[in-house]
KEMAR-442233 format. One record per residue (C-alpha): residue number from 1; residue in one letter; x, y, z. Coordinates in Angstrom, 3 decimals. Layout:
<pts>
k NUM	r A	east X	north Y	up Z .
...
</pts>
This chain:
<pts>
k 1	r X	east 6.858	north -25.749	up 54.379 .
k 2	r X	east 10.588	north -24.489	up 55.170 .
k 3	r X	east 11.802	north -20.810	up 55.230 .
k 4	r X	east 14.035	north -21.466	up 52.082 .
k 5	r X	east 10.634	north -22.584	up 50.338 .
k 6	r X	east 8.799	north -19.655	up 51.141 .
k 7	r X	east 11.411	north -17.361	up 50.232 .
k 8	r X	east 11.881	north -19.126	up 46.873 .
k 9	r X	east 8.413	north -18.820	up 46.281 .
k 10	r X	east 8.107	north -15.199	up 47.125 .
k 11	r X	east 11.008	north -14.361	up 44.828 .
k 12	r X	east 9.128	north -16.261	up 42.133 .
k 13	r X	east 6.184	north -14.109	up 42.650 .
k 14	r X	east 8.316	north -10.900	up 42.934 .
k 15	r X	east 10.064	north -12.073	up 39.737 .
k 16	r X	east 6.621	north -12.696	up 38.084 .
k 17	r X	east 5.155	north -9.290	up 39.064 .
k 18	r X	east 8.383	north -7.367	up 37.780 .
k 19	r X	east 8.369	north -9.207	up 34.406 .
k 20	r X	east 4.354	north -8.621	up 33.906 .
k 21	r X	east 5.137	north -4.959	up 34.749 .
k 22	r X	east 8.045	north -4.924	up 32.451 .
k 23	r X	east 6.088	north -6.470	up 29.515 .
k 24	r X	east 3.170	north -3.761	up 30.318 .
k 25	r X	east 5.698	north -0.985	up 30.262 .
k 26	r X	east 7.413	north -2.081	up 26.814 .
k 27	r X	east 3.763	north -2.696	up 25.403 .
k 28	r X	east 2.653	north 0.630	up 26.344 .
k 29	r X	east 5.706	north 2.078	up 25.150 .
k 30	r X	east 5.171	north 0.438	up 21.695 .
k 31	r X	east 1.755	north 1.737	up 21.525 .
k 32	r X	east 2.944	north 5.001	up 21.831 .
k 33	r X	east 5.438	north 4.861	up 19.160 .
k 34	r X	east 3.111	north 2.436	up 16.984 .
k 35	r X	east 3.334	north 4.825	up 13.967 .
k 36	r X	east 7.012	north 4.840	up 14.211 .
k 37	r X	east 7.169	north 1.256	up 14.374 .
k 38	r X	east 5.043	north 0.922	up 11.443 .
k 39	r X	east 7.310	north 3.202	up 9.296 .
k 40	r X	east 10.152	north 1.171	up 10.461 .
k 41	r X	east 8.550	north -1.996	up 9.485 .
k 42	r X	east 7.185	north -0.720	up 6.053 .
k 43	r X	east 10.931	north 0.511	up 5.499 .
k 44	r X	east 12.090	north -3.247	up 6.243 .
k 45	r X	east 9.473	north -4.547	up 3.722 .
k 46	r X	east 10.587	north -2.667	up 0.788 .
k 47	r X	east 14.435	north -3.069	up 1.789 .
k 48	r X	east 13.913	north -6.689	up 1.801 .
k 49	r X	east 11.859	north -6.586	up -1.651 .
k 50	r X	east 14.272	north -4.425	up -3.254 .
k 51	r X	east 17.195	north -6.177	up -1.976 .
k 52	r X	east 17.519	north -8.848	up -5.086 .
k 53	r X	east 16.749	north -5.928	up -7.640 .
k 54	r X	east 19.879	north -3.973	up -6.260 .
k 55	r X	east 21.820	north -6.899	up -6.224 .
k 56	r X	east 21.331	north -7.490	up -9.947 .
k 57	r X	east 22.039	north -3.750	up -10.462 .
k 58	r X	east 25.607	north -4.133	up -8.215 .
k 59	r X	east 26.394	north -6.929	up -10.509 .
k 60	r X	east 25.330	north -5.402	up -13.834 .
k 61	r X	east 27.604	north -6.060	up -17.345 .
k 62	r X	east 25.865	north -3.585	up -19.254 .
k 63	r X	east 27.805	north -0.326	up -18.642 .
k 64	r X	east 31.614	north -1.060	up -18.348 .
k 65	r X	east 32.069	north 1.185	up -15.347 .
k 66	r X	east 33.321	north -1.404	up -12.744 .
k 67	r X	east 32.978	north -5.201	up -11.878 .
k 68	r X	east 30.717	north -4.314	up -9.371 .
k 69	r X	east 29.118	north -1.047	up -8.702 .
k 70	r X	east 28.914	north 0.341	up -5.156 .
k 71	r X	east 25.617	north -0.678	up -3.142 .
k 72	r X	east 25.057	north 2.959	up -2.576 .
k 73	r X	east 25.190	north 3.776	up -6.267 .
k 74	r X	east 22.999	north 0.745	up -7.193 .
k 75	r X	east 20.315	north 1.828	up -4.774 .
k 76	r X	east 20.377	north 5.433	up -5.918 .
k 77	r X	east 20.120	north 4.042	up -9.756 .
k 78	r X	east 16.808	north 2.175	up -8.527 .
k 79	r X	east 15.565	north 5.101	up -6.686 .
k 80	r X	east 16.164	north 7.339	up -9.712 .
k 81	r X	east 14.770	north 4.701	up -12.021 .
k 82	r X	east 11.381	north 4.663	up -9.640 .
k 83	r X	east 10.995	north 8.362	up -9.034 .
k 84	r X	east 11.832	north 9.142	up -12.824 .
k 85	r X	east 8.868	north 6.566	up -13.813 .
k 86	r X	east 6.593	north 8.369	up -11.252 .
k 87	r X	east 7.550	north 11.766	up -12.928 .
k 88	r X	east 6.880	north 10.870	up -16.085 .
k 89	r X	east 3.384	north 9.444	up -15.230 .
k 90	r X	east 2.319	north 12.808	up -13.580 .
k 91	r X	east 3.910	north 14.916	up -16.571 .
k 92	r X	east 1.362	north 12.738	up -18.822 .
k 93	r X	east -1.471	north 12.932	up -16.346 .
k 94	r X	east -1.377	north 16.424	up -15.454 .
k 95	r X	east -1.999	north 18.607	up -18.490 .
k 96	r X	east -4.880	north 16.553	up -19.877 .
k 97	r X	east -6.545	north 16.450	up -16.584 .
k 98	r X	east -6.455	north 20.045	up -16.168 .
k 99	r X	east -7.888	north 20.592	up -19.518 .
k 100	r X	east -10.839	north 17.944	up -18.917 .
k 101	r X	east -11.010	north 19.694	up -15.266 .
k 102	r X	east -11.758	north 22.912	up -17.062 .
k 103	r X	east -14.199	north 21.580	up -19.441 .
k 104	r X	east -15.935	north 19.782	up -16.361 .
k 105	r X	east -15.980	north 23.179	up -14.405 .
k 106	r X	east -17.620	north 24.734	up -17.420 .
k 107	r X	east -20.485	north 22.205	up -17.756 .
k 108	r X	east -20.982	north 21.921	up -14.145 .
k 109	r X	east -23.919	north 24.344	up -13.776 .
k 110	r X	east -25.643	north 22.919	up -16.647 .
k 111	r X	east -25.344	north 19.318	up -14.985 .
k 112	r X	east -26.290	north 20.630	up -11.632 .
k 113	r X	east -29.382	north 21.994	up -12.901 .
k 114	r X	east -30.214	north 18.974	up -14.753 .
k 115	r X	east -29.879	north 16.642	up -12.087 .
k 116	r X	east -31.718	north 19.004	up -9.622 .
k 117	r X	east -34.631	north 18.799	up -12.009 .
k 118	r X	east -34.580	north 15.157	up -12.199 .
k 119	r X	east -34.872	north 14.867	up -8.326 .
k 120	r X	east -37.559	north 17.407	up -8.482 .
k 121	r X	east -39.525	north 15.478	up -11.108 .
k 122	r X	east -39.244	north 12.229	up -9.109 .
k 123	r X	east -40.300	north 14.028	up -6.152 .
k 124	r X	east -37.115	north 13.712	up -3.930 .
k 125	r X	east -36.538	north 17.316	up -3.840 .
k 126	r X	east -39.089	north 19.676	up -2.974 .
k 127	r X	east -37.701	north 23.008	up -3.816 .
k 128	r X	east -35.304	north 24.638	up -6.206 .
k 129	r X	east -31.773	north 25.583	up -4.883 .
k 130	r X	east -28.821	north 27.497	up -6.595 .
k 131	r X	east -25.364	north 25.980	up -6.289 .
k 132	r X	east -24.350	north 28.175	up -3.430 .
k 133	r X	east -27.203	north 27.188	up -1.230 .
k 134	r X	east -26.449	north 23.572	up -2.116 .
k 135	r X	east -23.061	north 23.817	up -0.799 .
k 136	r X	east -23.907	north 25.837	up 2.289 .
k 137	r X	east -26.360	north 23.067	up 2.990 .
k 138	r X	east -24.338	north 20.100	up 2.231 .
k 139	r X	east -22.808	north 18.115	up 5.493 .
k 140	r X	east -19.585	north 19.142	up 6.670 .
k 141	r X	east -19.425	north 22.538	up 5.000 .
k 142	r X	east -20.780	north 24.760	up 8.115 .
k 143	r X	east -18.457	north 26.068	up 10.652 .
k 144	r X	east -16.200	north 23.409	up 11.101 .
k 145	r X	east -15.163	north 23.569	up 7.388 .
k 146	r X	east -11.903	north 25.358	up 7.766 .
k 147	r X	east -11.012	north 22.991	up 10.609 .
k 148	r X	east -11.470	north 19.873	up 8.391 .
k 149	r X	east -9.745	north 21.806	up 5.699 .
k 150	r X	east -6.692	north 22.471	up 8.010 .
k 151	r X	east -6.759	north 18.668	up 9.078 .
k 152	r X	east -6.715	north 17.434	up 5.528 .
k 153	r X	east -3.879	north 19.488	up 4.809 .
k 154	r X	east -2.111	north 18.345	up 7.973 .
k 155	r X	east -2.903	north 14.581	up 6.922 .
k 156	r X	east -1.313	north 15.270	up 3.510 .
k 157	r X	east 1.540	north 16.798	up 5.095 .
k 158	r X	east 1.963	north 13.948	up 7.303 .
k 159	r X	east 1.852	north 11.490	up 4.413 .
k 160	r X	east 4.386	north 13.272	up 2.557 .
k 161	r X	east 6.906	north 13.212	up 5.449 .
k 162	r X	east 6.001	north 9.523	up 6.160 .
k 163	r X	east 6.981	north 8.768	up 2.759 .
k 164	r X	east 9.977	north 10.589	up 2.833 .
k 165	r X	east 11.005	north 9.044	up 5.926 .
k 166	r X	east 10.434	north 5.511	up 4.338 .
k 167	r X	east 12.649	north 6.368	up 1.264 .
k 168	r X	east 15.530	north 7.557	up 3.645 .
k 169	r X	east 15.207	north 4.527	up 5.985 .
k 170	r X	east 14.855	north 2.104	up 3.220 .
k 171	r X	east 18.231	north 3.388	up 1.833 .
k 172	r X	east 19.984	north 3.111	up 4.817 .
k 173	r X	east 18.489	north -0.395	up 5.632 .
k 174	r X	east 19.688	north -1.526	up 1.851 .
k 175	r X	east 23.174	north 0.131	up 2.345 .
k 176	r X	east 23.607	north -1.793	up 5.519 .
k 177	r X	east 21.819	north -5.114	up 4.869 .
k 178	r X	east 24.768	north -7.211	up 4.931 .
k 179	r X	east 25.934	north -6.070	up 8.568 .
k 180	r X	east 22.104	north -5.990	up 9.812 .
k 181	r X	east 21.786	north -9.492	up 8.502 .
k 182	r X	east 24.963	north -10.930	up 10.036 .
k 183	r X	east 24.103	north -9.420	up 13.665 .
k 184	r X	east 20.809	north -10.659	up 13.441 .
k 185	r X	east 22.166	north -14.210	up 12.501 .
k 186	r X	east 24.237	north -14.010	up 15.400 .
k 187	r X	east 21.404	north -13.723	up 17.844 .
k 188	r X	east 20.906	north -17.488	up 17.010 .
k 189	r X	east 22.662	north -20.382	up 18.258 .
k 190	r X	east 25.617	north -21.695	up 16.132 .
k 191	r X	east 23.990	north -24.517	up 15.026 .
k 192	r X	east 20.574	north -23.190	up 14.066 .
k 193	r X	east 22.258	north -20.085	up 12.014 .
k 194	r X	east 22.246	north -22.274	up 8.645 .
k 195	r X	east 18.356	north -22.385	up 8.856 .
k 196	r X	east 18.141	north -18.972	up 10.138 .
k 197	r X	east 19.812	north -17.809	up 7.039 .
k 198	r X	east 18.121	north -20.148	up 4.453 .
k 199	r X	east 14.593	north -18.798	up 6.048 .
k 200	r X	east 15.694	north -15.221	up 5.569 .
k 201	r X	east 16.854	north -15.968	up 2.040 .
k 202	r X	east 13.374	north -17.445	up 1.542 .
k 203	r X	east 11.244	north -14.472	up 3.214 .
k 204	r X	east 13.456	north -12.213	up 0.800 .
k 205	r X	east 12.669	north -13.951	up -2.180 .
k 206	r X	east 8.878	north -14.095	up -1.251 .
k 207	r X	east 8.587	north -10.439	up -0.399 .
k 208	r X	east 10.396	north -9.334	up -3.540 .
k 209	r X	east 7.799	north -11.842	up -5.432 .
k 210	r X	east 4.952	north -9.578	up -3.952 .
k 211	r X	east 6.711	north -6.457	up -5.144 .
k 212	r X	east 6.610	north -8.104	up -8.769 .
k 213	r X	east 3.042	north -9.333	up -8.147 .
k 214	r X	east 1.959	north -5.705	up -7.301 .
k 215	r X	east 3.571	north -4.366	up -10.646 .
k 216	r X	east 1.936	north -7.422	up -12.765 .
k 217	r X	east -1.561	north -6.591	up -10.896 .
k 218	r X	east -0.993	north -3.063	up -11.904 .
k 219	r X	east -0.192	north -3.787	up -15.614 .
k 220	r X	east -3.131	north -5.725	up -15.652 .
k 221	r X	east -5.372	north -3.410	up -14.373 .
k 222	r X	east -3.936	north -0.445	up -16.474 .
k 223	r X	east -4.224	north -2.683	up -19.692 .
k 224	r X	east -7.683	north -3.487	up -19.448 .
k 225	r X	east -8.671	north 0.130	up -18.073 .
k 226	r X	east -7.044	north 1.232	up -21.344 .
k 227	r X	east -9.341	north -1.195	up -23.608 .
k 228	r X	east -12.351	north -0.677	up -21.431 .
k 229	r X	east -12.355	north 3.002	up -21.607 .
k 230	r X	east -11.204	north 3.292	up -25.326 .
k 231	r X	east -14.274	north 1.234	up -26.159 .
k 232	r X	east -16.415	north 3.452	up -24.204 .
k 233	r X	east -15.391	north 6.148	up -25.956 .
k 234	r X	east -13.674	north 8.294	up -23.053 .
k 235	r X	east -11.101	north 10.819	up -23.985 .
k 236	r X	east -7.395	north 10.488	up -22.755 .
k 237	r X	east -7.951	north 6.789	up -21.820 .
k 238	r X	east -4.109	north 6.080	up -21.908 .
k 239	r X	east -3.597	north 8.905	up -19.380 .
k 240	r X	east -6.649	north 7.241	up -17.084 .
k 241	r X	east -5.267	north 3.885	up -17.536 .
k 242	r X	east -2.094	north 4.854	up -16.016 .
k 243	r X	east -4.098	north 6.283	up -13.306 .
k 244	r X	east -5.955	north 3.250	up -12.567 .
k 245	r X	east -2.551	north 0.982	up -12.701 .
k 246	r X	east -0.937	north 3.318	up -9.962 .
k 247	r X	east -4.241	north 3.075	up -8.023 .
k 248	r X	east -4.042	north -0.545	up -8.114 .
k 249	r X	east -0.906	north -0.352	up -6.069 .
k 250	r X	east -2.907	north 1.037	up -3.015 .
k 251	r X	east -5.125	north -1.397	up -1.866 .
k 252	r X	east -8.855	north -0.668	up -0.560 .
k 253	r X	east -8.792	north 2.958	up -1.681 .
k 254	r X	east -6.625	north 3.092	up -4.568 .
k 255	r X	east -8.869	north 1.608	up -7.473 .
k 256	r X	east -11.514	north 3.978	up -6.009 .
k 257	r X	east -9.552	north 7.169	up -6.097 .
k 258	r X	east -8.335	north 6.194	up -9.368 .
k 259	r X	east -11.800	north 5.487	up -10.944 .
k 260	r X	east -12.920	north 9.091	up -10.053 .
k 261	r X	east -10.823	north 10.974	up -12.972 .
k 262	r X	east -12.114	north 8.544	up -15.414 .
k 263	r X	east -15.598	north 9.397	up -14.285 .
k 264	r X	east -15.034	north 12.890	up -14.173 .
k 265	r X	east -13.722	north 12.849	up -17.834 .
k 266	r X	east -16.575	north 10.691	up -18.637 .
k 267	r X	east -19.080	north 13.267	up -17.502 .
k 268	r X	east -18.004	north 15.415	up -20.107 .
k 269	r X	east -18.919	north 13.079	up -22.768 .
k 270	r X	east -22.446	north 12.238	up -21.737 .
k 271	r X	east -24.168	north 10.892	up -18.594 .
k 272	r X	east -24.727	north 7.496	up -20.142 .
k 273	r X	east -21.116	north 7.207	up -20.423 .
k 274	r X	east -20.525	north 8.003	up -16.893 .
k 275	r X	east -22.935	north 5.205	up -16.075 .
k 276	r X	east -21.109	north 2.981	up -18.037 .
k 277	r X	east -17.730	north 3.710	up -16.712 .
k 278	r X	east -19.197	north 3.106	up -13.196 .
k 279	r X	east -20.368	north -0.394	up -13.984 .
k 280	r X	east -16.966	north -1.134	up -16.032 .
k 281	r X	east -14.756	north -0.113	up -12.678 .
k 282	r X	east -17.081	north -2.074	up -10.402 .
k 283	r X	east -16.814	north -5.222	up -12.435 .
k 284	r X	east -13.277	north -4.619	up -12.958 .
k 285	r X	east -12.631	north -4.407	up -8.906 .
k 286	r X	east -14.893	north -7.416	up -8.663 .
k 287	r X	east -12.618	north -9.604	up -11.031 .
k 288	r X	east -9.489	north -8.070	up -9.252 .
k 289	r X	east -10.633	north -8.798	up -5.568 .
k 290	r X	east -11.982	north -12.239	up -6.122 .
k 291	r X	east -9.798	north -13.656	up -8.838 .
k 292	r X	east -6.748	north -11.636	up -9.901 .
k 293	r X	east -5.389	north -10.748	up -6.358 .
k 294	r X	east -5.663	north -14.334	up -4.930 .
k 295	r X	east -4.231	north -16.240	up -8.242 .
k 296	r X	east -1.441	north -13.767	up -8.935 .
k 297	r X	east -0.216	north -13.398	up -5.292 .
k 298	r X	east -0.223	north -17.017	up -4.622 .
k 299	r X	east 1.428	north -17.893	up -7.790 .
k 300	r X	east 4.037	north -15.234	up -7.276 .
k 301	r X	east 4.339	north -15.271	up -3.417 .
k 302	r X	east 3.584	north -18.764	up -3.091 .
k 303	r X	east 0.744	north -18.343	up -0.362 .
k 304	r X	east -2.670	north -19.921	up -0.853 .
k 305	r X	east -5.335	north -17.742	up -2.353 .
k 306	r X	east -7.529	north -18.321	up 1.125 .
k 307	r X	east -4.289	north -16.955	up 2.936 .
k 308	r X	east -4.013	north -13.886	up 0.581 .
k 309	r X	east -7.778	north -13.181	up 1.029 .
k 310	r X	east -7.748	north -13.708	up 5.160 .
k 311	r X	east -4.408	north -11.668	up 5.264 .
k 312	r X	east -5.935	north -8.866	up 3.102 .
k 313	r X	east -9.075	north -8.872	up 5.537 .
k 314	r X	east -7.274	north -9.040	up 8.978 .
k 315	r X	east -4.552	north -6.402	up 7.609 .
k 316	r X	east -7.104	north -4.126	up 6.447 .
k 317	r X	east -9.274	north -4.409	up 9.774 .
k 318	r X	east -6.247	north -3.578	up 12.079 .
k 319	r X	east -4.284	north -0.939	up 10.003 .
k 320	r X	east -6.695	north 0.237	up 7.326 .
k 321	r X	east -4.559	north 0.828	up 4.063 .
k 322	r X	east -1.152	north 0.268	up 5.457 .
k 323	r X	east -2.653	north -3.003	up 6.845 .
k 324	r X	east -3.687	north -4.049	up 3.584 .
k 325	r X	east -0.329	north -2.888	up 1.716 .
k 326	r X	east 1.532	north -5.127	up 4.374 .
k 327	r X	east -0.995	north -7.953	up 4.605 .
k 328	r X	east 0.480	north -10.436	up 1.928 .
k 329	r X	east 4.116	north -9.772	up 2.500 .
k 330	r X	east 3.649	north -10.183	up 6.394 .
k 331	r X	east 1.874	north -13.778	up 5.612 .
k 332	r X	east 4.563	north -14.722	up 3.490 .
k 333	r X	east 7.148	north -14.038	up 6.162 .
k 334	r X	east 4.722	north -15.742	up 8.844 .
k 335	r X	east 4.433	north -18.838	up 6.568 .
k 336	r X	east 8.368	north -19.046	up 6.330 .
k 337	r X	east 8.691	north -18.715	up 10.134 .
k 338	r X	east 6.085	north -21.373	up 11.015 .
k 339	r X	east 7.445	north -23.670	up 8.252 .
k 340	r X	east 10.856	north -23.479	up 9.960 .
k 341	r X	east 9.101	north -23.986	up 13.296 .
k 342	r X	east 7.339	north -27.092	up 12.188 .
k 343	r X	east 10.226	north -28.547	up 10.607 .
k 344	r X	east 12.711	north -27.778	up 13.769 .
k 345	r X	east 9.762	north -29.629	up 15.689 .
k 346	r X	east 9.924	north -32.571	up 13.433 .
k 347	r X	east 13.711	north -33.071	up 13.683 .
k 348	r X	east 13.573	north -32.647	up 17.561 .
</pts>
């Protein structure tokens, strides 16, 4: 082997080692800032999904203000509409829930005694406890309770901060979307830019359709909840249906959290009503998980029902609630990229 060949081999080994170290450092840095990257990705998904809606508001013809609204004003109108709708829902929900909460609190001792007597009669509980003793013996209410409360408060504060960050970042991504898109297209060779442009437009349509699918699911769950709770004789069924519709927007835990107020309100009627409400929500979620989500998302986004279910399972396992929320739009984007890659291979 000549000296030149040996030097080239050593240089290649040094280059491979340097690249491996660089990739390792980049992966480690990405792991450290993974929460920031997740916020950026969520903001990007929402910016892509809201983009067609913002474009429609920009070119609106209802108000004779201008032929085309400034993009920042169109985004602001969209934000005001979303936040105003949430404020209206909260205004409708809060007063009746407070009233029902007071009624539930007044009946809590009676319900506690009734439940405890039932457990004693069945031999499950051996001694009679006061409510204070039951709270003191409950798991997680010992010396670390204060720490858990502070932890819960910190998590809520972190969630609010993350939500505000997503809203602000999404706003600026929408404002600068054209410049960012043009900069991204310039990364591709000239001959591939048209296909990259078409793929980006298709991904935008799919993500926007995903948002529409989420709203459709919320409407279906809200309507069925209103009908079911009304039939079961639960008070304030319209408000509880709104909570169910909002909870549907949050995969995995959203429907469970949305069912809690309905069960609490049902408990002020009778324990029989509570049982029927629980059965209703369990059946509704089985219908939603196995039929509505796969069918609606496959029709709206254009991905198969199998892909939707697999994406939800993988996303939920990797990132929990955030992964479940992002699973379907991510699968849609990957489908577009894989289709373009396969089409490019066929043409070569």
